[in-house]
C-alpha positions, 0 to 999 in steps of 0.5 A: 477527467471522469474517474473510476476506482477499482476496489471498494476496500477501505482505501479505494472507498476513501479515494472515491470519497476524495474524487467526489468531494467536488460533486463530480461523479465517480464510478466505484467498482466493487467485488462484493455485491453487498458493498455495491448495494450498501453504497448505492442504497444508503452511501455507506460502506459498512463493511470496510469503511463504517461510520463515513457518510459517502457522497451521493455522487459515487455510484458502485458497480460489480461490472467492469464494463461500466468503467469504459467512460472513465478517463482515469482509473485508480486501481486499489485491488489487493496486490496479489490479485492486481494482475487479474483485476487490471487484465479486466480493465478497460484498455488504454485508460490511464491507471493510477496504482494505489496498491502497495506490494510485490507480486508472488512468483514474479517479484515484480512491482505493481507497475511491472504487473499492470504494464504486462496485463495492460500494455497499452494503458499509461501508468502512474502510481500514488503512494504515501502516508495515508490512512483511509478513514482520515482521507475520507474525513478530509483531513490533510494529507500529502502523497507522491504521484509518480508518473514517467510522462510529465504531461499525464502526471500533471493532468492526473494531479490536477483531478486528484488534488484537493485543498486537503489532499496535496499530490507531489509529482515524481517521475521515479515510479520504482522508488514510489513503489518500493517504499510502499511495499517495504514499509508494510514489512517493516510496520510488521517488525515495529508491531512486534516491538510493540506487542513484545513490550521492547519499548520506543527506543526499539521502535526508533531503531527498527524504523531507522535501520528498516529505512536503511534496508529499503534504501539498499533494496531500492537503490538496487532495483533502480529507484532514487535516494530522494524518492525513498526519503520522501512521502512514499518512503520514509513518510509512509514508514513513519505513519505505518510503523506508529499506529495500530490503524495500520493493519501490518502494525497490528499484525506485528503487534499480535505476533509480539503478544505471542499469537501465530501468524496463521491464526491472526491472518485467518481472522482478518477480512482486510489484507495485511499486505506485508505478510504476502510481500515479505517472503517475496521481498526476502527472495528478491533481496537475496537474489540481488545480494542485498542484506535485509536483516529486519525483513529476514526476521519478519519472515521467520516469525510469519513462518513460525520458524523460530520463537520470538525470543530467538528472533530478537536475540539474532537481531541483536547479536549481529556483528558490529558495523559501521552505520 
């Protein structure tokens, strides 16, 4: 299958590198003209994935029409821009969504947004514990590839799989998406614990109780528990909550150290998706009657609605209850 990638940030570039690792041609669409020029001229993306030599089989373009010959498209645009980007993509081509988030205003998952923007295009979701620089270097990774059409999922998996990149097939698209969206918010909470010096016990508690929140919300939206306990849920949660290589964890660390969210976000070229997802997730959870106190706490810190000490005290003062 001729493959294209929409979005030349770190993750999109890493996926293009993965798809080109066997010498097949890969078309990579980038918004920024300087990124297109750098990839084509020197096989580098210094803006988003520095110090990684890229395959000469990757050709970058700023024209969406150049993707018309592709038989599959990996979509890696920021979640809040996915609707507009997908609407410009060639019609009828299978879309593998690699962005993690919930759309503001609609509370729709990325698969739901893409289905509205490109109703004739089959949809799959790729999600799991994947730091871009490790994938680009060929280090071992396993992911969930979710697709309701089993035959299509098998064809996509065969094109994407590499000896060091192992996709596990699922038909639970909703579950794969919810894991990826919610873990970004929980990673901010774990970063706060790191920045505030609350210790590893606190981080472990946040991961465990955050996973409980993810599960409650996922089940309410129709996800399966085994998907949330797999690579796209628990696996991605553990990775993102444990390293400053995570943009969301780094954002939370800054909050824990006393910085304000507006200041931290204004200094970033890359997107910490959890900051955009958090208030949308909070509102969707409230509407569904799902309790998510860790998510509520992250929202309070992002909105600068309460001092850090008060937010922590409020979490610790919650009524005792069965696990």
